[in-house]
ZADO-1210 file (C-alpha; in nm, 4 decimals, padded with zeros to 6 digits):
<atoms>
<atom x="11.1618" y="10.7060" z="09.0489" code="MET" pos="1"/>
<atom x="11.3555" y="11.0319" z="09.0253" code="ARG" pos="2"/>
<atom x="11.1191" y="11.3028" z="08.9025" code="ILE" pos="3"/>
<atom x="11.2031" y="11.6619" z="08.8116" code="VAL" pos="4"/>
<atom x="10.9437" y="11.9303" z="08.7354" code="VAL" pos="5"/>
<atom x="11.0310" y="12.2421" z="08.5342" code="HIS" pos="6"/>
<atom x="10.9186" y="12.5849" z="08.6564" code="ALA" pos="7"/>
<atom x="10.9448" y="12.9365" z="08.5117" code="PHE" pos="8"/>
<atom x="10.8425" y="13.2887" z="08.6081" code="ASP" pos="9"/>
<atom x="10.4682" y="13.3274" z="08.5610" code="GLY" pos="10"/>
<atom x="10.3753" y="12.9592" z="08.5875" code="ILE" pos="11"/>
<atom x="10.0366" y="12.9065" z="08.7520" code="THR" pos="12"/>
<atom x="10.0219" y="12.7309" z="09.0874" code="MET" pos="13"/>
<atom x="09.7760" y="12.4748" z="08.9528" code="PHE" pos="14"/>
<atom x="10.0000" y="12.3603" z="08.6683" code="HIS" pos="15"/>
<atom x="10.3041" y="12.3375" z="08.8937" code="LEU" pos="16"/>
<atom x="10.1156" y="12.1711" z="09.1778" code="ALA" pos="17"/>
<atom x="09.9515" y="11.8956" z="08.9700" code="THR" pos="18"/>
<atom x="10.2582" y="11.6710" z="08.9169" code="PRO" pos="19"/>
<atom x="10.3897" y="11.7586" z="09.2631" code="LEU" pos="20"/>
<atom x="10.0642" y="11.6463" z="09.4229" code="MET" pos="21"/>
<atom x="10.0041" y="11.3302" z="09.2177" code="VAL" pos="22"/>
<atom x="10.3597" y="11.1965" z="09.2306" code="PHE" pos="23"/>
<atom x="10.4237" y="11.3168" z="09.5833" code="GLY" pos="24"/>
<atom x="10.1139" y="11.1318" z="09.7010" code="GLU" pos="25"/>
<atom x="10.2745" y="10.8041" z="09.5912" code="VAL" pos="26"/>
<atom x="10.5415" y="10.8436" z="09.8578" code="GLY" pos="27"/>
<atom x="10.3109" y="10.9900" z="10.1194" code="ARG" pos="28"/>
<atom x="10.0822" y="10.6889" z="10.0883" code="LEU" pos="29"/>
<atom x="10.3747" y="10.4464" z="10.1071" code="GLY" pos="30"/>
<atom x="10.3073" y="10.3023" z="09.7611" code="LEU" pos="31"/>
<atom x="10.6695" y="10.3336" z="09.6409" code="ALA" pos="32"/>
<atom x="10.9955" y="10.4971" z="09.7421" code="ASP" pos="33"/>
<atom x="11.1738" y="10.7775" z="09.5596" code="GLY" pos="34"/>
<atom x="10.8718" y="10.9433" z="09.3988" code="TRP" pos="35"/>
<atom x="10.9273" y="11.2828" z="09.5627" code="ASP" pos="36"/>
<atom x="10.9487" y="11.5323" z="09.2730" code="PRO" pos="37"/>
<atom x="11.2066" y="11.8110" z="09.2620" code="VAL" pos="38"/>
<atom x="11.1281" y="12.1516" z="09.1094" code="VAL" pos="39"/>
<atom x="11.3998" y="12.2971" z="08.8877" code="TRP" pos="40"/>
<atom x="11.4542" y="12.6134" z="08.6880" code="THR" pos="41"/>
<atom x="11.6929" y="12.6864" z="08.4055" code="GLU" pos="42"/>
<atom x="11.9059" y="12.9199" z="08.6186" code="ASP" pos="43"/>
<atom x="11.8555" y="12.7488" z="08.9547" code="GLY" pos="44"/>
<atom x="11.6806" y="13.0552" z="09.0944" code="ARG" pos="45"/>
<atom x="11.3320" y="13.0782" z="09.2408" code="GLY" pos="46"/>
<atom x="11.0311" y="13.1951" z="09.0438" code="VAL" pos="47"/>
<atom x="10.7210" y="13.4036" z="09.1021" code="ARG" pos="48"/>
<atom x="10.3976" y="13.2304" z="09.0041" code="THR" pos="49"/>
<atom x="10.1130" y="13.3897" z="08.8101" code="ALA" pos="50"/>
<atom x="09.9325" y="13.4283" z="09.1416" code="GLU" pos="51"/>
<atom x="10.2216" y="13.6305" z="09.2858" code="GLY" pos="52"/>
<atom x="10.3668" y="13.3662" z="09.5190" code="LEU" pos="53"/>
<atom x="10.7401" y="13.2958" z="09.5355" code="ARG" pos="54"/>
<atom x="10.8774" y="12.9431" z="09.4915" code="VAL" pos="55"/>
<atom x="11.2392" y="12.9500" z="09.6062" code="ASP" pos="56"/>
<atom x="11.3203" y="12.5918" z="09.7036" code="ASP" pos="57"/>
<atom x="11.4301" y="12.4885" z="09.3547" code="VAL" pos="58"/>
<atom x="11.7205" y="12.3072" z="09.1948" code="ALA" pos="59"/>
<atom x="11.9266" y="12.3916" z="08.8890" code="GLY" pos="60"/>
<atom x="11.9255" y="12.2186" z="08.5497" code="PRO" pos="61"/>
<atom x="12.1906" y="11.9678" z="08.6578" code="ASP" pos="62"/>
<atom x="11.9185" y="11.7592" z="08.8295" code="VAL" pos="63"/>
<atom x="11.7734" y="11.6721" z="08.4887" code="VAL" pos="64"/>
<atom x="12.0720" y="11.4493" z="08.4120" code="GLU" pos="65"/>
<atom x="11.9826" y="11.1974" z="08.6822" code="GLY" pos="66"/>
<atom x="11.6050" y="11.2093" z="08.6355" code="ALA" pos="67"/>
<atom x="11.3939" y="10.9182" z="08.5181" code="GLU" pos="68"/>
<atom x="11.0933" y="11.1412" z="08.4514" code="LEU" pos="69"/>
<atom x="11.1214" y="11.4992" z="08.3252" code="VAL" pos="70"/>
<atom x="10.7953" y="11.6946" z="08.3529" code="VAL" pos="71"/>
<atom x="10.7239" y="12.0238" z="08.1783" code="LEU" pos="72"/>
<atom x="10.3916" y="12.1137" z="08.3384" code="PRO" pos="73"/>
<atom x="10.3180" y="12.4300" z="08.1394" code="SER" pos="74"/>
<atom x="10.4694" y="12.7041" z="07.9230" code="TRP" pos="75"/>
<atom x="10.4306" y="13.0840" z="07.9004" code="PRO" pos="76"/>
<atom x="10.1034" y="13.1822" z="07.7355" code="SER" pos="77"/>
<atom x="10.2817" y="13.3817" z="07.4616" code="ASP" pos="78"/>
<atom x="10.4367" y="13.0480" z="07.3541" code="LEU" pos="79"/>
<atom x="10.8025" y="13.1464" z="07.3072" code="PRO" pos="80"/>
<atom x="11.0249" y="12.8893" z="07.1364" code="PRO" pos="81"/>
<atom x="11.2247" y="12.6717" z="07.3747" code="ALA" pos="82"/>
<atom x="11.5870" y="12.7797" z="07.3799" code="ASP" pos="83"/>
<atom x="11.8676" y="12.5525" z="07.2663" code="ALA" pos="84"/>
<atom x="11.9712" y="12.4617" z="07.6213" code="ALA" pos="85"/>
<atom x="11.6259" y="12.3387" z="07.7257" code="LEU" pos="86"/>
<atom x="11.5699" y="12.1569" z="07.3965" code="SER" pos="87"/>
<atom x="11.9056" y="11.9872" z="07.4375" code="GLY" pos="88"/>
<atom x="11.8201" y="11.8729" z="07.7890" code="ARG" pos="89"/>
<atom x="11.4877" y="11.7286" z="07.6712" code="ILE" pos="90"/>
<atom x="11.6537" y="11.5424" z="07.3831" code="ARG" pos="91"/>
<atom x="11.9314" y="11.4106" z="07.6073" code="ALA" pos="92"/>
<atom x="11.6813" y="11.2890" z="07.8677" code="ALA" pos="93"/>
<atom x="11.4787" y="11.0985" z="07.6106" code="GLN" pos="94"/>
<atom x="11.7934" y="10.9563" z="07.4475" code="ALA" pos="95"/>
<atom x="11.9211" y="10.8070" z="07.7738" code="ARG" pos="96"/>
<atom x="11.5878" y="10.6370" z="07.8435" code="GLY" pos="97"/>
<atom x="11.4193" y="10.8914" z="08.0688" code="SER" pos="98"/>
<atom x="11.0510" y="10.9591" z="08.0236" code="ARG" pos="99"/>
<atom x="10.9437" y="11.3094" z="07.9203" code="VAL" pos="100"/>
<atom x="10.5998" y="11.4562" z="07.9928" code="ALA" pos="101"/>
<atom x="10.4704" y="11.7832" z="07.8495" code="GLY" pos="102"/>
<atom x="10.1471" y="11.8780" z="08.0252" code="LEU" pos="103"/>
<atom x="09.9055" y="12.1318" z="07.8786" code="CYS" pos="104"/>
<atom x="10.1152" y="12.4043" z="07.7076" code="LEU" pos="105"/>
<atom x="10.4235" y="12.2129" z="07.8265" code="GLY" pos="106"/>
<atom x="10.3789" y="12.0183" z="07.5031" code="ALA" pos="107"/>
<atom x="10.5312" y="12.3182" z="07.3192" code="PHE" pos="108"/>
<atom x="10.8904" y="12.2898" z="07.4506" code="PRO" pos="109"/>
<atom x="10.8718" y="11.9106" z="07.4124" code="VAL" pos="110"/>
<atom x="10.7662" y="11.9487" z="07.0497" code="VAL" pos="111"/>
<atom x="11.0332" y="12.2174" z="06.9954" code="ASP" pos="112"/>
<atom x="11.2980" y="11.9622" z="07.0964" code="SER" pos="113"/>
<atom x="11.2060" y="11.7421" z="06.7993" code="GLY" pos="114"/>
<atom x="11.1559" y="11.4203" z="06.9965" code="ILE" pos="115"/>
<atom x="10.7937" y="11.3938" z="06.8813" code="LEU" pos="116"/>
<atom x="10.8553" y="11.4420" z="06.5103" code="ASP" pos="117"/>
<atom x="10.6526" y="11.1899" z="06.3130" code="GLY" pos="118"/>
<atom x="10.4224" y="11.1196" z="06.6085" code="ARG" pos="119"/>
<atom x="10.0987" y="11.2586" z="06.7452" code="ASP" pos="120"/>
<atom x="10.0794" y="11.5088" z="07.0270" code="VAL" pos="121"/>
<atom x="09.8169" y="11.6676" z="07.2503" code="VAL" pos="122"/>
<atom x="09.7904" y="12.0126" z="07.4057" code="THR" pos="123"/>
<atom x="09.5194" y="12.2445" z="07.5341" code="HIS" pos="124"/>
<atom x="09.2395" y="12.2641" z="07.2786" code="TRP" pos="125"/>
<atom x="09.2809" y="12.6415" z="07.2526" code="GLY" pos="126"/>
<atom x="09.6417" y="12.6069" z="07.1333" code="ALA" pos="127"/>
<atom x="09.6185" y="12.3168" z="06.8870" code="VAL" pos="128"/>
<atom x="09.6372" y="12.5396" z="06.5789" code="ASP" pos="129"/>
<atom x="09.9422" y="12.7218" z="06.7165" code="ASP" pos="130"/>
<atom x="10.1154" y="12.3916" z="06.7851" code="LEU" pos="131"/>
<atom x="10.0319" y="12.2520" z="06.4409" code="ALA" pos="132"/>
<atom x="10.1807" y="12.5612" z="06.2764" code="ARG" pos="133"/>
<atom x="10.4778" y="12.5530" z="06.5112" code="ARG" pos="134"/>
<atom x="10.5943" y="12.2025" z="06.4170" code="ARG" pos="135"/>
<atom x="10.4429" y="12.0543" z="06.0979" code="PRO" pos="136"/>
<atom x="10.6440" y="11.7348" z="06.1620" code="ALA" pos="137"/>
<atom x="10.4035" y="11.6365" z="06.4426" code="VAL" pos="138"/>
<atom x="10.0369" y="11.5440" z="06.4209" code="THR" pos="139"/>
<atom x="09.8288" y="11.7413" z="06.6704" code="VAL" pos="140"/>
<atom x="09.5331" y="11.5490" z="06.8099" code="THR" pos="141"/>
<atom x="09.2795" y="11.8192" z="06.8944" code="PRO" pos="142"/>
<atom x="09.0415" y="11.6411" z="07.1315" code="ALA" pos="143"/>
<atom x="09.2230" y="11.3732" z="07.3349" code="ALA" pos="144"/>
<atom x="09.3035" y="11.4087" z="07.7056" code="LEU" pos="145"/>
<atom x="09.6563" y="11.2783" z="07.6689" code="TYR" pos="146"/>
<atom x="09.8756" y="11.0759" z="07.4361" code="ARG" pos="147"/>
<atom x="10.1400" y="10.8419" z="07.5762" code="ASP" pos="148"/>
<atom x="10.4090" y="10.6990" z="07.3487" code="HIS" pos="149"/>
<atom x="10.5900" y="10.5324" z="07.6380" code="GLY" pos="150"/>
<atom x="10.8983" y="10.7510" z="07.6232" code="ASP" pos="151"/>
<atom x="10.7077" y="11.0771" z="07.5732" code="VAL" pos="152"/>
<atom x="10.3663" y="11.1836" z="07.6993" code="LEU" pos="153"/>
<atom x="10.1699" y="11.4994" z="07.6273" code="THR" pos="154"/>
<atom x="09.8388" y="11.6075" z="07.7755" code="SER" pos="155"/>
<atom x="09.5605" y="11.8548" z="07.7186" code="ALA" pos="156"/>
<atom x="09.4748" y="12.1495" z="07.9373" code="GLY" pos="157"/>
<atom x="09.4491" y="12.1966" z="08.3121" code="THR" pos="158"/>
<atom x="09.2672" y="11.9085" z="08.4837" code="ALA" pos="159"/>
<atom x="09.3623" y="11.6514" z="08.2191" code="SER" pos="160"/>
<atom x="09.7195" y="11.6810" z="08.3503" code="ALA" pos="161"/>
<atom x="09.5918" y="11.4927" z="08.6554" code="ILE" pos="162"/>
<atom x="09.4747" y="11.2097" z="08.4283" code="ASP" pos="163"/>
<atom x="09.8108" y="11.2057" z="08.2521" code="ALA" pos="164"/>
<atom x="10.0061" y="11.1927" z="08.5795" code="CYS" pos="165"/>
<atom x="09.7816" y="10.9161" z="08.7116" code="LEU" pos="166"/>
<atom x="09.8438" y="10.7220" z="08.3909" code="SER" pos="167"/>
<atom x="10.2185" y="10.7425" z="08.4608" code="ILE" pos="168"/>
<atom x="10.1603" y="10.6083" z="08.8129" code="VAL" pos="169"/>
<atom x="09.9475" y="10.3319" z="08.6615" code="ARG" pos="170"/>
<atom x="10.2097" y="10.2330" z="08.4041" code="SER" pos="171"/>
<atom x="10.4823" y="10.2028" z="08.6695" code="HIS" pos="172"/>
<atom x="10.2950" y="10.0804" z="08.9765" code="LEU" pos="173"/>
<atom x="09.9679" y="09.9334" z="08.8483" code="GLY" pos="174"/>
<atom x="09.6051" y="10.0395" z="08.8450" code="SER" pos="175"/>
<atom x="09.5518" y="09.9656" z="09.2150" code="ALA" pos="176"/>
<atom x="09.8196" y="10.2191" z="09.3121" code="ALA" pos="177"/>
<atom x="09.6786" y="10.4764" z="09.0689" code="ALA" pos="178"/>
<atom x="09.3289" y="10.4199" z="09.2083" code="ALA" pos="179"/>
<atom x="09.4589" y="10.4668" z="09.5642" code="THR" pos="180"/>
<atom x="09.6204" y="10.7991" z="09.4708" code="VAL" pos="181"/>
<atom x="09.3069" y="10.9093" z="09.2849" code="ALA" pos="182"/>
<atom x="09.0865" y="10.8182" z="09.5795" code="ARG" pos="183"/>
<atom x="09.2967" y="11.0300" z="09.8159" code="HIS" pos="184"/>
<atom x="09.2873" y="11.3196" z="09.5700" code="LEU" pos="185"/>
<atom x="08.9122" y="11.2651" z="09.5231" code="VAL" pos="186"/>
<atom x="08.9354" y="11.2433" z="09.1437" code="VAL" pos="187"/>
<atom x="08.8299" y="10.9797" z="08.8933" code="ALA" pos="188"/>
<atom x="09.0782" y="10.6876" z="08.8978" code="PRO" pos="189"/>
<atom x="09.0929" y="10.6503" z="08.5213" code="HIS" pos="190"/>
<atom x="08.9894" y="10.8502" z="08.2191" code="ARG" pos="191"/>
<atom x="09.1022" y="10.7069" z="07.8898" code="ASP" pos="192"/>
<atom x="09.3542" y="10.9184" z="07.7005" code="GLY" pos="193"/>
<atom x="09.1351" y="10.9205" z="07.3910" code="ASP" pos="194"/>
<atom x="08.8418" y="11.0689" z="07.5806" code="GLN" pos="195"/>
<atom x="08.7411" y="11.4157" z="07.4644" code="ALA" pos="196"/>
<atom x="08.9058" y="11.7168" z="07.6330" code="GLN" pos="197"/>
<atom x="08.5710" y="11.8802" z="07.6931" code="TYR" pos="198"/>
<atom x="08.2075" y="11.7814" z="07.6587" code="VAL" pos="199"/>
<atom x="07.9096" y="11.9918" z="07.5633" code="ALA" pos="200"/>
<atom x="07.7029" y="11.9030" z="07.8696" code="ARG" pos="201"/>
<atom x="07.9115" y="11.7289" z="08.1379" code="PRO" pos="202"/>
<atom x="07.6331" y="11.6648" z="08.3901" code="ILE" pos="203"/>
<atom x="07.2862" y="11.5364" z="08.2980" code="PRO" pos="204"/>
<atom x="06.9880" y="11.7037" z="08.4562" code="GLU" pos="205"/>
<atom x="06.9379" y="11.5507" z="08.7991" code="ALA" pos="206"/>
<atom x="06.6312" y="11.3301" z="08.7970" code="GLY" pos="207"/>
<atom x="06.5340" y="11.4468" z="08.4511" code="GLY" pos="208"/>
<atom x="06.4015" y="11.2341" z="08.1662" code="VAL" pos="209"/>
<atom x="06.6854" y="11.0297" z="08.0296" code="GLY" pos="210"/>
<atom x="06.9115" y="11.0706" z="08.3338" code="ASP" pos="211"/>
<atom x="07.2012" y="10.8347" z="08.2550" code="LEU" pos="212"/>
<atom x="07.3274" y="10.7814" z="08.6110" code="GLY" pos="213"/>
<atom x="07.1256" y="10.4654" z="08.6872" code="PRO" pos="214"/>
<atom x="07.2037" y="10.3188" z="08.3445" code="THR" pos="215"/>
<atom x="07.5759" y="10.3764" z="08.3900" code="ILE" pos="216"/>
<atom x="07.5655" y="10.2279" z="08.7411" code="ASP" pos="217"/>
<atom x="07.3796" y="09.9235" z="08.6097" code="TRP" pos="218"/>
<atom x="07.6301" y="09.8736" z="08.3274" code="ALA" pos="219"/>
<atom x="07.9242" y="09.8897" z="08.5706" code="LEU" pos="220"/>
<atom x="07.7590" y="09.6181" z="08.7820" code="ALA" pos="221"/>
<atom x="07.6965" y="09.3968" z="08.4778" code="HIS" pos="222"/>
<atom x="08.0170" y="09.4132" z="08.2743" code="LEU" pos="223"/>
<atom x="07.9909" y="09.0387" z="08.2164" code="ASP" pos="224"/>
<atom x="07.6615" y="09.0870" z="08.0274" code="ALA" pos="225"/>
<atom x="07.6048" y="09.1724" z="07.6620" code="HIS" pos="226"/>
<atom x="07.5917" y="09.5502" z="07.6890" code="LEU" pos="227"/>
<atom x="07.4503" y="09.6388" z="07.3489" code="PHE" pos="228"/>
<atom x="07.3740" y="10.0043" z="07.2795" code="VAL" pos="229"/>
<atom x="07.0073" y="09.9272" z="07.2100" code="ASP" pos="230"/>
<atom x="06.9719" y="09.7539" z="07.5477" code="ASP" pos="231"/>
<atom x="07.1366" y="10.0437" z="07.7313" code="LEU" pos="232"/>
<atom x="06.9132" y="10.2898" z="07.5462" code="ALA" pos="233"/>
<atom x="06.6018" y="10.0905" z="07.6441" code="ASP" pos="234"/>
<atom x="06.7139" y="10.0872" z="08.0069" code="ARG" pos="235"/>
<atom x="06.7589" y="10.4659" z="07.9923" code="ALA" pos="236"/>
<atom x="06.4163" y="10.5047" z="07.8301" code="GLY" pos="237"/>
<atom x="06.5616" y="10.6690" z="07.5207" code="MET" pos="238"/>
<atom x="06.5933" y="10.6040" z="07.1500" code="SER" pos="239"/>
<atom x="06.9262" y="10.4643" z="07.0334" code="ARG" pos="240"/>
<atom x="07.0105" y="10.7880" z="06.8529" code="ARG" pos="241"/>
<atom x="06.9230" y="11.0138" z="07.1448" code="ASN" pos="242"/>
<atom x="07.0960" y="10.7843" z="07.3944" code="PHE" pos="243"/>
<atom x="07.4186" y="10.7794" z="07.1915" code="THR" pos="244"/>
<atom x="07.4142" y="11.1572" z="07.1570" code="ARG" pos="245"/>
<atom x="07.3451" y="11.2181" z="07.5257" code="ARG" pos="246"/>
<atom x="07.5940" y="10.9551" z="07.6410" code="PHE" pos="247"/>
<atom x="07.8703" y="11.1150" z="07.4352" code="THR" pos="248"/>
<atom x="07.7810" y="11.4585" z="07.5712" code="GLU" pos="249"/>
<atom x="07.7916" y="11.3324" z="07.9290" code="VAL" pos="250"/>
<atom x="08.1001" y="11.1092" z="07.9183" code="THR" pos="251"/>
<atom x="08.3002" y="11.2482" z="07.6264" code="GLY" pos="252"/>
<atom x="08.3113" y="10.9108" z="07.4539" code="THR" pos="253"/>
<atom x="08.0779" y="10.6686" z="07.2754" code="THR" pos="254"/>
<atom x="07.8847" y="10.3961" z="07.4619" code="PRO" pos="255"/>
<atom x="08.0850" y="10.1187" z="07.2933" code="ALA" pos="256"/>
<atom x="08.4179" y="10.2825" z="07.3724" code="ARG" pos="257"/>
<atom x="08.3124" y="10.3501" z="07.7314" code="TRP" pos="258"/>
<atom x="08.2049" y="09.9883" z="07.7867" code="VAL" pos="259"/>
<atom x="08.5307" y="09.8540" z="07.6422" code="LEU" pos="260"/>
<atom x="08.7393" y="10.0859" z="07.8614" code="THR" pos="261"/>
<atom x="08.5469" y="09.9883" z="08.1760" code="ARG" pos="262"/>
<atom x="08.5891" y="09.6178" z="08.0904" code="ARG" pos="263"/>
<atom x="08.9621" y="09.6631" z="08.0467" code="LEU" pos="264"/>
<atom x="08.9826" y="09.8556" z="08.3755" code="ASP" pos="265"/>
<atom x="08.8089" y="09.5698" z="08.5554" code="GLU" pos="266"/>
<atom x="09.0331" y="09.3158" z="08.3835" code="ALA" pos="267"/>
<atom x="09.3425" y="09.4964" z="08.5111" code="ARG" pos="268"/>
<atom x="09.2006" y="09.5007" z="08.8622" code="ARG" pos="269"/>
<atom x="09.1325" y="09.1276" z="08.8514" code="LEU" pos="270"/>
<atom x="09.4773" y="09.0534" z="08.7074" code="LEU" pos="271"/>
<atom x="09.6336" y="09.2454" z="08.9945" code="GLU" pos="272"/>
<atom x="09.4229" y="09.1100" z="09.2789" code="THR" pos="273"/>
<atom x="09.3068" y="08.7551" z="09.1955" code="THR" pos="274"/>
<atom x="09.4458" y="08.4195" z="09.0856" code="THR" pos="275"/>
<atom x="09.1677" y="08.3724" z="08.8328" code="TRP" pos="276"/>
<atom x="09.2649" y="08.2249" z="08.4985" code="SER" pos="277"/>
<atom x="09.2839" y="08.4511" z="08.1939" code="ILE" pos="278"/>
<atom x="08.9737" y="08.2855" z="08.0483" code="SER" pos="279"/>
<atom x="08.7805" y="08.3383" z="08.3738" code="HIS" pos="280"/>
<atom x="08.8753" y="08.7068" z="08.3746" code="ILE" pos="281"/>
<atom x="08.7799" y="08.7420" z="08.0067" code="ALA" pos="282"/>
<atom x="08.4408" y="08.5895" z="08.0914" code="ASP" pos="283"/>
<atom x="08.3855" y="08.8046" z="08.4004" code="ALA" pos="284"/>
<atom x="08.4615" y="09.1216" z="08.2047" code="CYS" pos="285"/>
<atom x="08.2256" y="09.0424" z="07.9189" code="GLY" pos="286"/>
<atom x="08.4693" y="08.9564" z="07.6411" code="PHE" pos="287"/>
<atom x="08.3327" y="08.7072" z="07.3903" code="SER" pos="288"/>
<atom x="08.6506" y="08.4983" z="07.3925" code="SER" pos="289"/>
<atom x="09.0016" y="08.4838" z="07.5391" code="VAL" pos="290"/>
<atom x="09.1402" y="08.5793" z="07.1984" code="VAL" pos="291"/>
<atom x="08.9227" y="08.8931" z="07.1850" code="THR" pos="292"/>
<atom x="09.0264" y="08.9810" z="07.5400" code="PHE" pos="293"/>
<atom x="09.3965" y="08.9421" z="07.4637" code="ARG" pos="294"/>
<atom x="09.3705" y="09.1436" z="07.1419" code="GLN" pos="295"/>
<atom x="09.1899" y="09.4338" z="07.3103" code="ASN" pos="296"/>
<atom x="09.4200" y="09.4261" z="07.6129" code="PHE" pos="297"/>
<atom x="09.7345" y="09.4317" z="07.3977" code="ALA" pos="298"/>
<atom x="09.5945" y="09.7124" z="07.1811" code="ALA" pos="299"/>
<atom x="09.5175" y="09.9243" z="07.4874" code="ALA" pos="300"/>
<atom x="09.8242" y="09.8557" z="07.7033" code="PHE" pos="301"/>
<atom x="10.0934" y="09.7235" z="07.4656" code="SER" pos="302"/>
<atom x="10.1361" y="09.4074" z="07.6725" code="THR" pos="303"/>
<atom x="09.9607" y="09.0761" z="07.7277" code="THR" pos="304"/>
<atom x="09.7357" y="08.9995" z="08.0262" code="PRO" pos="305"/>
<atom x="09.9893" y="08.7427" z="08.1476" code="THR" pos="306"/>
<atom x="10.2787" y="08.9885" z="08.1291" code="SER" pos="307"/>
<atom x="10.0715" y="09.2546" z="08.3000" code="TYR" pos="308"/>
<atom x="09.9909" y="09.0192" z="08.5870" code="ARG" pos="309"/>
<atom x="10.3551" y="08.9191" z="08.6194" code="ARG" pos="310"/>
<atom x="10.4530" y="09.2857" z="08.6490" code="ARG" pos="311"/>
<atom x="10.1855" y="09.4203" z="08.8803" code="PHE" pos="312"/>
<atom x="10.0278" y="09.1392" z="09.0816" code="ALA" pos="313"/>
<atom x="10.1624" y="09.1124" z="09.4376" code="PRO" pos="314"/>
<atom x="10.3268" y="08.7877" z="09.5553" code="PRO" pos="315"/>
<atom x="10.0748" y="08.5116" z="09.6057" code="GLY" pos="316"/>
<atom x="09.8352" y="08.6274" z="09.3325" code="THR" pos="317"/>
<atom x="10.0384" y="08.5219" z="09.0293" code="GLN" pos="318"/>
<atom x="09.9278" y="08.1591" z="09.0118" code="ALA" pos="319"/>
</atoms>
């Protein structure tokens, strides 16, 4: 996939490096060909990063025309409006079927182009009010990690750009490839896009009363069981109310949402790597029926389990 990443004077190394690292790792690990991203600037000249380093090996804006994925990894902190030339390139890319990704403050030039009018968008939590005022035609989601409409993706601040880029790898190459990249980068293989951008207390007290680690590990090993909130709370030695509050603080999502996401993750893995029937997979992942499994899978991934398997399972596992 031909990928181009926009850079500008003052961009931070982290924001620029995130898509370069995630997508570049696909090629370095031999997972797919043609995933080497190209950095471009609007005048084809090099830039100086916020840290004072020069980046001179860049292309000009003409590379955008042949790109299948156009990434805007950030935007100047004073949030200037995107000029007509950049907005035009973003609109043209989306119109010809290319995917556009605005990461962190990179959501601003994407929104300026108008391609997200009438849809929801994500950016860094500290800039949501600015973005809402900037373009009333979009709906700004203040807490999510990223929002993917298929043709256009936006993400929240800093590290959530890694999650967004991994989700792009997952949508094109499957969850096994995304997990391989994540493992080499030593990051979590999947965080749901609706998960909160930040949590009040990300790490429970080690060994303290109500430590959720063992409960979470147990739940992951028993996805085929009835994982009711009351049962999980009992296992953690907490009241339902306190367990729900602490779980949300630690994971950024509710127990029910977390369990459903983990079940769907496991279902994708089994679809990719086994010849099990759809009903067997539904059973193994704790869904009450095949119908419930299919409904939840389609709602999460906009495709059926059978179609997903046909797309991502390697030869010999599609029986």
